[in-house]
N, C-alpha and C positions, 0 to 999 in steps of 0.2 A: 504494499500500500504505500501511496505518497506520503511524505513527512506531514504530520497534522492530521492524519486519518488513521483510524483503526476499524478493522472489521473482523468479527468473530462469528462464523456461521452456526455455530453450537452453543451459544451463550446461555441459553434457557433450557434447562434440563426437562426431560419429559414430565416429571413430577411437578415442577414449578409451572410449565406450560398448562397442565391440566387444572391447577389451582387458578391461574389467570382466566382461562376459558370459564371456569365455574362462575367466577366474579363477574366476568362480562355478561353472563346470563341474568345477573341480578339488577343491572343498572338500566337506565331508561334514557338513552341517547336522544339529543334533540335535533331537530331540523331548524337551523337558524336562518333568519332573513339577513341580507347584507346591509340593509339601511334601516333607519327609524325615524321617529317623528322629528327629532331634533338633529338626526343626520340624514336628511332626505337624499334621494339619488341626484347626481350631477346632472346638468342640463343634457338631455338626449339620451338619458339611461332610465331604466325602470326598476322598481324594486324586483329583486330575485332571491330565490332560495339558495343556499350553498350547495355545491355539488354532492355533498355527502353529510350524514349525520355526524355528530361529534359529542364528545364528553370531555370534561376537564377535571383534573384533580390538583390539589394544592392551591391553586387560584384560577378563576375562569375568566378568560379574555374573550369578549363577545365581538363579533364581527362588526356590529353596528356601532360599536365604540371605537372601531379601527385598531383594535388590538394594542400592544404595547410598542411605543416607537420613540425610544429616547434619541436625542436629549429632550426633546420638547413634549412629546406624547407619552407622559408618565402618570400624570395625576388622573385619578377616576378611570382607569383602564382595566385594573385587575382586582377582581372581587374574590374574596375568601371562598374556597371550595373545599370539598371532602378531602381528607387526608389520603395518602396512598394505602391501599390495602397491603397487609403484612408482606404478602409475597413480591409486591413490586417494590415496597420499602427496603427489602432484603437485596434485591438486585440493583436498586439505585445505590445503596451503599457500596456494592462492589464497583459499579461504574464510576462513581466519584473517586474511588481509590485508583483506578486506572487513568482517569483524567488528571489526577495530581501527579502521576508519574510521567505522564506525557507533555504536559504544559506548565509553565511557570512565567514569572514576571508579568508583563502586560497581557499575556494570553490567558492568565488566570487571575481574574479579579478578586480583590480583597473580599472575603465574606461569601464567595461563590459556593453554591451548593444547589442541587437540582430540586427545585421547590415547586415546579410547575410541570404538569403533563398534559398535552393534547392527545386525546384518544380520536384518531381519525379511522373511519369506517370506509373501506374501499369496496366497490361493487357496482350494482346496476339499480337505477331507479326503475320502479314499477309504475306504469301509468296506462290506464286503458287497456290492460292485457298485454302491454308491450314493455320491453326491456330496453332501458337506455344506458349503455356502459358509461360510467363517470368516473372510472378508477384511474385518475391521474391527478397531479397538482402542477400547475403552471409555474414558471420561473419566479423565484422570489428570494429574499434573504430572511433570516431569523435576526431580529434586532435586539434580543435579550443578550447582555454580556456573557462572554465566556464560552466554553466548549458546550456543544449540542450532542445528545445521545438519542438514539432511537432504537426501539426493540420491535421487531416484526414478527407476526403470526400469520399463517395461511399462505396463499400464493405468493410467489415471488415477484418482486417489483424491481423495474429497472430505474435506479436513481442515478441522476447525472448532475455534475458541476458543469456550468457553461460560462464562457468568457463574458465578462462585462466591462473590461477596461477600454474598449474602442466602441464608437458608435456603430450600430448595425451590425456588431459582431457577437451579439448575445447567443446566437444558435450554435456557435462553435463549441463542441463538447471538450472538455479539458480532462474529466475524469469520469468514470462511471463504475457502479458496481451492481450486481444482482443481489438484492436483499432477500435472503432466503427465510423459510419458516424457522422461527427461534432464533434468529441471529440479532447480534448487536452491532450497530454503526456508531462510531464516535468521531467527531471532527471539531476542529477550532483553529485559532490563529487567524493571522491576518489574510492569508491567501484564501482560506475556505469560508471564512465568515464575512469578509468585507471585499475582497477582490472579485469574487465570482458569486453568481445566482446558483440556485439548485432547484431541481425539479424531479418529480416522479413521472417518467416518460409514459410508463404503461404497467399494467398488472396482469400477468398471465392467467390462464384459466386451465392449465394442463394438469395441476396437481390435484384436482378434485376436492379442494379446501371449501368449506362453507362453515358459516357460524349461525346458530339459532339465537338471535337476539331480539330484545324487545323494542323494535322500531318498525315503524310502518313504512310500506311503500318502499321497501329496499331489500336487496338480496347481498349479503356481505361475504366476501371470499377473502379479504385481507383486513387485518386490524394492525394499526401502527400506533405505537406509544412514543411520542416525542417528548423528550425531557429538556427543560431549559432552566435558567436562573433569572428570577426577577428580584431585585433587591427588596428585602423584607419590608422596608418602609414604604414601598409603593403598592403593597397588598393591603387592602382594607375590606372590613365586613360590608355587606350590602348596605347596611344602615348608615355608613360613613361615605358612601358614594355622593358625589354631587347630586342635587335634586334632579336635573335633567337626565343624568345617567341612570339614576333609580327609576324614573318614569320609563325610560327606553327598554329597560331590561326586566321590569317586574313581571311582565307576562311570562318570561322564561323562568324566572325564580318561583313564581306561582306553580308553573308546570313542574319543576323540580321538586318542589315542596310536597306535591301529591303523593310522592314515593319516597322521599329522603327525609328523615328526621333533621339531618344538618341544615337543609334548606328550609325546612319548615320553621326551625328556630330562627335562622336568619330573617326570613320573612316577617315573622312576629316581632322581631327586635326593631323593625324599621318603621318609618311613619305610615300611616294609613293613607291609601290614595283619596284624593278629593272626590266628592260626589258619591 
């Protein structure tokens, strides 16, 4: 692997994998909309649902709040969410140890620890008896400081870094890896965090993997857990979000609260909606 990257195709043991899959069967992933009342679509665009259902652990970053984007987009972006289940907490501790062996200095921010996890479901949307394959992620950067780790379950996915240093050059593939079932990917540093974009180009269907999850209108064949670091001072309870942000995400929190005692308590601690 290139310097600044690590790939372990057998990071998750069969026992741990089974525990993760059991936990996945208990959560209720959300379909999020890209925009909200206080963050409407730009001119010429319409409201749209994300390509896939998601779930977050540690802290929840909503699409309609435009995620966490330092140095300016930090306040009111990250809402406290449920802690990692024990099996993921154990794996995260092992990943953090590996990361500290790989990165130092400016590549390892003070206080860094993997305290947020985006659970992305990859597969096909179901609508009107038809399947629309949405198992991909376009070019982007992760703005959270420090190394990023991901654990993959299910069908293998083609993960690519693409050049971003010259205009019109973003489609040039610099590095790519097939992320297999039960694998770990870890990357960080100037080159892979800031000089290049990354994307999931496609997810295969050849392995026969599938997950029975509590989500409507979707068939899941791959689950990815992306772990990042948000400075703790930027993570706040629902009740401490700015009023506009509370209004924009209240519907999601109410949906989560129907199944989760954590979010039910978070909702009860916040102000009541007007009217």
